[in-house]
N, C-alpha and C positions, 0 to 999 in steps of 0.2 A: 418443593419438591417431592417428587415419591419416592418411596425408596429404592424402586429399581433401579430408577435415575440416580440418586445417590450411588450406592453402590456402584452403576459405572464410570460415575464421574472420579469416585475413590482409588476405582483399579487402575484406570488411566493416567491419574496423576502419580500413583505409587510406580507404577510402570515408567514414568517419562524420569520421575528422581534415581531411580534403578539402574535406569541405561545412562544417566548421565555420571553416578557412580561407577560402573563399570569403566564407564569413558574414558575416566579420569585415572583408573588402574594399571587397564592397557596401554593410555597414553605415557603412563610414566615412566617407564622402562623397569619397573621394580615388581610386574607381577611374575609370576611363577608357572611352571607350568603346570600345577593342580590349579590354579588362577585362572588359567587359559582355558580349562577342562570344564570349572564352575560356569565359567561365562558362557560356552558353549550350552550349557545343559541349559543356564537359563532363558540361553534364546530359544529353542527349542522348547522351552515349557508352553508359552504362549502368544498367539500370533499378537496380541496385545505386547509381549516384551518385544516380538522383531519391528512391530512399526514404529515404538520409542526407540528402539536402534535406531532402524536408516531416520527415524528426525533426528537424532542426536549427529550425525554426519551428515547430515545436510547443511545444518545449521554451521557444525566443524568445517565444512569447504568452505565457506563464505570467508573465514580469516585464512584460509590459503595463499599463497602467492599465485598472481594468475599464473599459468606457463604460457611459453614462446610469448608474452607480452606484446611484438613490434608484429606479429602475426594478427594476432585478436585485433590490434591495434588498426593495423591498416585494412584490413574485411571489414571492422563498424567502418570505417570512412570511406571505403566503397561504395558500401551502401546505401550512403547516406547521399554521397555525391549523385549516384544512380538517379536519386529522386528527387535532383534539381533539373531533369532532365528526362524528355519522355524517349526512355529506352524498349525493346520490348524485351522479354522474359527471356529468350535465349541470351538476349548481350547481357542483359544483368547478371548470369551463368556465368557468363563467359567470362568477364569484369571481376567474378570475384575466384574464377578458377585459374585467373593469373597468378594469384596467392600460396603460397608453398603450403599443399591440401587444401587449400581452398577447394575446389571443387567441389568436398564431400561436405564442406560447409555450405555451401550454393545449394544443390540438391535440399539437405537437410533444409533450411531455410524456407524454400519455396515448399515445404511439405507440411511446414506449421501453420495453423489458422489464420484466415486472415487480417485477424483482431493483430496477432504475435507483430505478424509481418508490417502491420500499418505501425505498429507501437514503434517497433524500432526504424523505421526511415522517418519519424514523428519529425518533424521541421525543430522542436524544442522538447527534451524531455532533462529529468533528476531522474536521479541514484535514487538511493536509500539513505534518506538521512540529508539529504541535499535540498535547497527549494533556488528557486528562479526569480527571480523579480525584472518582470518587464515591460518597457514601453513601447507601445504599440504606435503605429506611425501613425494616428488620425488622434494620438494623444490621452488614451487608453493608459491604463496600466492594469498588472497582469498577475498575479503573487500564485507560481506553480510549486503545487506542494510535493514532498517525498512522493519517488519513484512512481511520475507523471510520465504524461506523453501527449504532447498539444499540435495542433497542425493551424495555420491560418491564413485565411485568404480575403483578400482585401480587393474589388472590383468599383466600378464606379457606381453600381445600384446598393451593395449590399459589403455591411463587414461580417467576416463568416470564420465563426472557433470551434472546431472538432475538437473533441477530448477524446484519445483515444483509452485512457489510461489514469490512475489516480484523481486527485482535487484539486479546482482553480478557486482564486477570490479574484474578483472582475470590479474596476471602478470603471465604469461606462463613461466616453467622453460624448457630446451631444454632437447629434448633427442629424437637420433634419431631413436631407436628402439622402442619408443611407440610413439603415436599418439594423443593430448589430442584434447578430445571434450564434448560439452557443447549439450545434450540434452533439448526441452522444449516441447510443445505440437502441436508445428508447426514446429517442423524440428529438424537437427540438425546445428551442427558450428564446424569447423575442426579450430582448430588456427595453423596457420603458422609463432609460434616464435612471442608472442603479448602480446596485454596490449589492453585487449578490457572488455565493460561493457556490461552486458544484460537485459534487462529487460522484464519481462514477463504482458502481457497487460492485458485485458478482450478478447480480439476475436484476437491480433497477438502479434508477439514479436519483442522489437525493439536491433538492436544490431549496436554498436558503437564504432568505431574503432580506440588506439589512436597511436596505433605500430606496426609495423608487418602486417599483414596481418590475414582474418579468412573464409573459405571459408565455404558457406553455401548454405546449403541442405532442402530445405521443404520437405511436406509427399509427394506431388506427382512428385518427381526427378531434381524438375529443380534445377540449381546450377547458384552459384557465385560467385567470388571472392572479399570480401569488403577490400579496402587495408585503412590503414592508410590516418584519417583524412576525413573518411568517415563514416558516417551511413545509413542502410538501416532497412524500416519492411516489415516484413511477416509473413504471414498465412498458415495454409495446402495447399492453392491452389495457393498462387501467391508469387510472390516477388516486392516490390514495387522499384520507378524508387530509385537511390543512392543520400543522400545529405550528405552536409559537417559536419561531427561528430558535437556533441554537448556539448560542455565543461562539460555542467554542470551534467553529464552522468557520470564525473570521480572526481567533486568537492564535491560531496554529502560526500567522501569516509574520506575528511577533517572538515567535518561538516558544510560546505558551501553551501546553497542554490544562486546558479550563474543563475543571471539574465541578458540574452543581448536581450532586446528590447521585453521582455514579456510582455503579459498583467498581470496586474494587478490582476485580476481575477485566472489567472494561477496560477502567486506568489504563491496565498495563496491555492488555489489547493495543491499544492507541499507541502507548509508549514502542510500543514491538514495531511499529511501522517506519518506525526512524532509526530501528538497530539492526545490526546483524544478528546480535544476540538471540537465546530465549530469555523470556520475563515473564514466569509464572506464581501461580497462585494457590497455595493448597486450600482443597474444600471447604474447608472449615472457617475460614475468613475469606471466600472470596463475594460472598454476598454485603463482607463490609463499604457503608455508602463511605464515599469523601466529596468533602470540597478543597474550591482554592485551586491555586494558579501554578504548575511545575513544569521545571524547563523540560525540550522537548530533548535537547541536545546535550543535556546531561544528566544520565542513566540513573549513576552511585548517586550524586546528587538527590533526583527525586526519589530513591527508593528509599534516602535515610531521611529525606522528608516523612514522607508516606510512613516509616517505622516509628518518626517522634511523634505522630499527633493518632496512630491508631498501635492497638494490642497485637504488634505486629513482628518479627524480626527478619530479618537478611540475611538472607542461607547462600550464598554464593558455591556449590557444588566446582565448578568451572569458571574461569575466568569471564566467559560468555555464556555462563549458565546462572540465573539467580529466579531464586524462591523466596516469594514471602509466604512466612510461616507462622501459627501463632504463638506468642511475645512467652 
């Protein structure tokens, strides 16, 4: 890491910690008028401070009770129900508008990118920290990971899964007369009697094969067969070099965060996918290497385990803001 990048990382970390400390003080009810003025001055000093404060507010909102739960629940149910029948765009908006304040929700929904709309209307969805095991009609099993969305479409000639968001692990059932395919925004994967994982990233798809083989087709028509024990990343224009499969890509289905020589900051980034809070590392310890298995759904225990095997200590500025710092 060069000096310029190191300085930026240190500055960002300092701003994040300061934002958490200000947040704790201002929400404690003990802040004086001079504290308020000092916070405003800190906020005005740098754009990094304002960005860090906005991030802290975003995390805090995840822990606030959802307002008007009945209305929101009804809106979601209306949207999901609409998916089951072939309604026009006008009828969908009309169905949502029946709800109190729903017209605005409907209009805003249709302004969102198509990917978001499809995610919200997906047949199967999981929230942050949730996992779902699905037994498909053909005997195949799918494990849906945290914050994921999936559609299934079985016909007489093909079994098709569409992953709109997140990650899944698949154990296919053998059928000679129907192919088993998984589609993402970047291409199609055809299972050749197999167990495999698919993770949809921001700009690419990650495929890890544990049994059998999977044939990958990206949007340009490039094709490659990925054998068991291998993984590959691909986007719409290229298929990257094949690498050894990461066992962590199926360990999550057992609730385990499996770290095989991972950087500490990468471990916490993975843990963050399953929790609403903030998990950070001080720049001085972010590079430390981690080995072993850690409970995905018990963040407090995972942090304690990391502190027991690494030269770090756990700092909790807020109940939902945790940082690992040099011991």
